[in-house]
N, C-alpha and C positions, 0 to 999 in steps of 0.2 A: 312599627312605636318606635319613638327618639326614648333611643337609647342612654339610662342619666353615667355619668363618669363615678368610676369605681372608687370608691372614701382614699383610697389608698393611694391614688396620682392623685390627688387633689394635694395642690401645693403645701395649704395650711398642713397638713396630717403631714408632711415629713415630718417638718418638726412642730412641738408647739406654736401656738403665736405669740409675740411679747407680752408681755404682761402691761398694763396701764398704768404705772410708773416710768417705763420709757418711752411715753408718746411722748414726741417732741412738741405733735400739737399741745398736747394737754398745758406745757412746760410752757408755751410761750401763752399758751388761757395764764398759768402762775404771772407770769412776766408784765404782762400787759396790767394785771391786780395787783401787781407790787409797785410800779411806777403809779400807779393810783393813788396805793397807801401811803407809799414813801414820800411824793413829794407834795403828796397832800397834808400828812403831820409834819413833815420838816422838812429839815431847807440844805439836800442832802450836795457835795461838791464834790464832783470827782475827776478826779486824772487819771489819768494815759488809755482811759478807754482803747481808743486805739489802738493799744500796743497788743489789744485780742489779736490772735488769727483769726479771718472771718469765713475761713471755713474749715472741715477735720475737726479731729477729735483735741482734746484743748481739758486739762485741769486745774476748777478752782482751786487753790490750795488759800484762804484765810483765817485769819486770826479768828478768834473767838472770845469774847470777852461779858458780849447782852448777846440775849434770846433774838434782836432785831434785824442781829447782822447778817441771814440768812436771806429774812426777807428784805434787807436794803442794800444787800446784793443783787438776788436775781430780781429786781426792780432797779436797778441804774445800771445791770453790765446789757453791752452791747449783744448778745444772744441768751436765748432761753436756756436753763441752770436749771441741772437734773439734783439735788444737794441729799446725801449719805444724811438718813436723820435719827435720831434712837430712838425706838421704838415705843419708847414713855412719849414720845410726844404725840400718838397715831392713835388717840384718843377721841371714843365720842361722836358728836358729827367732823374732828378734826378728822381723822382716817381718813372717808373715802372723798372729805376738801386736798387733805394734799395729795392726798392717790392719784384723782382724777387731777391737779395738776403738772405731773410726772416726778413727782417727790419719792425716795426709795428710800424703806420700813429698814435699819440696821438696828438689831442684837449686836450690841457691845461685848456680851460677856460671853460670843460663841464666835466660831468659826462659821458663820451664816452665808454656809453656798448662796439661800436665793437672793440677794445681797447682793455678793459678791461678781452672780452670771447678770446680772441685772446691770452694775456698775457698768461689767463691764461689753455686756448688748448699747451699753450706749457710747461708748470709746467707738467702738467696729462701726454705728451705723453715725461716729463721723460726728458724733455730740461732744457736750461742757458739761462733763461732771465736774460735781461740787462738793467739796468734801472742809472738815476742822482735824486741822491736822494732832491737833491735838488733843484730840480722843473730846472730851470736854471744855463746859466754858469756867475758862479761871482768866488770866491775867491778860491773857493774850496777847505775848509775848515773843509765843514759839519757843517757850522754853522748856517744853519735851513733848516730842513730835512719836507719836506709834508708830508704823511699819507699814499701816496702811496707803496709805501717801504713793509711798515708795513701789508697791508693790502695784497698782494701779499704773503706775509711770514706766516701770521695765516692760510688764509682761506687755504695754496696750503703746511703750514705744510714741507715745503720747506727750508733747509737751505739757512741762506747770505752769502755768504767771499766777505768782502771787499778791493776794492783794494781799493789803492793808485795811481796816476797817476805823477813824479812831473819833471819839466824843460819841460813839452810845454806851459808856459804861460813867458818862466824867460825874455826872449828877442823875438826880430824880425827879421829872415832873412833879408839878405840883399835883394839877389834874388824877393823874392817871401815875401808882405810883409805881413803879419797879419799870416802866417805860421814860427814854429821854425827856426834857420837857418838848414837849413843842412847838415848835417853826424854831427849834433849837441847828444846828450847826451841824453837817454828819460829815468830815471828808471821808471819801471812798478811791483808796489809791490802788491802781493797776501796773505791776512792775512787767519785767521782759520777761516771755518763756524762756525755760530753759529745757534740755533735759536732765532729766534728772538719771536715764543710765548711765553707765560709761562706753554702750556703743556695741557693746559687748553682743547684747543680748539675753546675756548671762543671767537665768533665777538666782540665782542658790545665796545663800543666808549669809558670807560674805560680800555674795554685788551685792544683796538688797541692803546690807547695814552698809556699806559705802556709798549707796544710794543715798539712803534717810542721811548720811550725816550731809551729803551734799544739799540735798534739801537743806537740813539746818540750819548753815551756813547761810544760801540761797535766802530763807526766807526773814531770812534777824535781819541781815544790810536790805533786802527789800522796808522791812518792818523801820529803821535806824534811818533810812533814806525817807520815808514816805514820811515822819513826827519831821525831821528836818525843813522837809517839802512844804509844809502846812502847820510851822510850827506849834504840834499839840507833842 
């Protein structure tokens, strides 16, 4: 009689399987969908995408002035991206869809341990984590940053790539209210990767505050440069 391996020794039993949101395959599917939609509906102009490290963990820090900013970055980025997205967006059929394409549900009003673990898992596996450091949709000028980005950057050691999306909120379309005019130009500008921490690996409150300040300076400078480059 052939002995079946004990569940105790099966690799998957040592640690729970990574949840679907962290699936690189799913995120690649999301990227391909984004490519079709974003280039089909608008005219993205992408600058500096070559600056994104080809391999290894990376954090995309994206300004957020419109709901299409995330899908736009997913569609034009050279690597599949796992965005941290507010749980309120995961409603009805969007819930299994967003989960299936590797996006991460986060409760912005509490210390969401599940989302934090999933995000760190993405980085530890060498993936790309997308964050809107302003927390909520606003002016998109990086004026107010939450500490989440600094935490993930310092904890993982992953470089941060600033991304400016410009033109998504300038005016509304006539056919679909709430969206930019169809076939209008939207600029996506990738900046130079930088280290958020001071190199010591410290994760104290002071270290995170200093990292947040460092990040804000870098992101604000990148946005100003992106506006000069694009004339927006």
